[in-house]
C-alpha positions in Angstrom: 8.0 11.5 -6.8 7.1 14.8 -4.8 4.1 14.8 -2.8 2.7 17.8 -4.8 2.6 15.5 -8.0 0.1 13.1 -6.4 -3.4 12.9 -7.3 -6.3 12.7 -4.7 -9.4 11.0 -5.5 -12.2 11.1 -3.1 -14.9 8.4 -3.3 -17.7 8.5 -0.6 -15.6 8.7 2.7 -12.6 7.2 1.3 -9.5 9.1 0.0 -7.2 7.5 -2.8 -3.8 8.9 -3.3 -2.3 8.0 -6.5 1.5 7.4 -6.3 1.8 6.8 -10.0 2.5 3.6 -12.2 5.3 1.3 -11.3 7.1 -1.3 -13.0 6.8 -4.8 -11.6 10.2 -6.6 -12.4 10.9 -10.3 -12.3 12.6 -11.9 -9.4 13.3 -15.5 -10.0 9.7 -17.1 -10.5 7.9 -14.2 -8.9 7.2 -10.2 -9.6 8.3 -7.3 -7.2 7.0 -4.2 -6.4 8.4 -1.4 -4.3 6.6 1.0 -2.1 7.4 4.3 -1.4 8.6 5.4 2.0 6.3 8.3 2.1 3.4 5.9 1.4 4.5 3.5 4.1 5.2 6.5 6.6 1.6 7.9 6.0 0.2 4.3 6.9 2.1 4.6 10.3 5.0 2.4 9.5 8.5 2.9 10.8 10.8 3.5 7.8 13.9 3.6 9.6 16.7 1.3 8.0 16.4 -1.3 11.1 12.8 -1.5 10.9 11.0 -4.5 9.7 7.7 -4.0 7.7 5.2 -6.8 6.7 2.3 -6.5 4.7 -1.2 -8.6 4.2 -1.8 -9.2 0.6 -5.1 -10.1 -0.8 -6.8 -10.5 -4.1 -10.2 -8.5 -4.2 -12.6 -9.7 -6.9 -15.4 -7.5 -7.7 -18.3 -7.3 -10.1 -16.6 -4.7 -12.4 -12.8 -4.9 -11.3 -10.1 -7.2 -9.6 -7.4 -5.7 -7.6 -4.5 -6.6 -5.2 -4.9 -5.0 -1.7 -1.7 -4.5 0.2 -2.0 -3.6 4.0 1.3 -2.9 5.7 1.7 -3.4 9.4 4.7 -3.9 11.9 5.4 -7.3 13.3 5.1 -5.7 17.0 1.3 -5.1 16.3 -1.1 -7.8 16.8 -3.5 -6.9 13.9 -2.9 -5.2 10.6 -4.0 -1.6 10.3 -7.7 -1.8 9.6 -9.7 0.4 6.9 -12.4 2.8 8.1 -15.8 1.5 7.1 -17.4 4.0 4.7 
């Protein structure tokens, strides 16, 4: 997907970049989702073939919607990348 096709949506002081819909195929008893290199690179991750990328995965339950939050980070970092407060 080219970066020109991505849709930006701004809410308050937050910018959301839509990378489109993804298939979530089965793998054994789980599901797998892939993340684009451009997306990981924009989060400050090293996307070289030898790099290891980990992610913190959270279920966020709200009054109007529930969603999965994935925060990538490098294992060398002490803490995952923090979101800016609005």
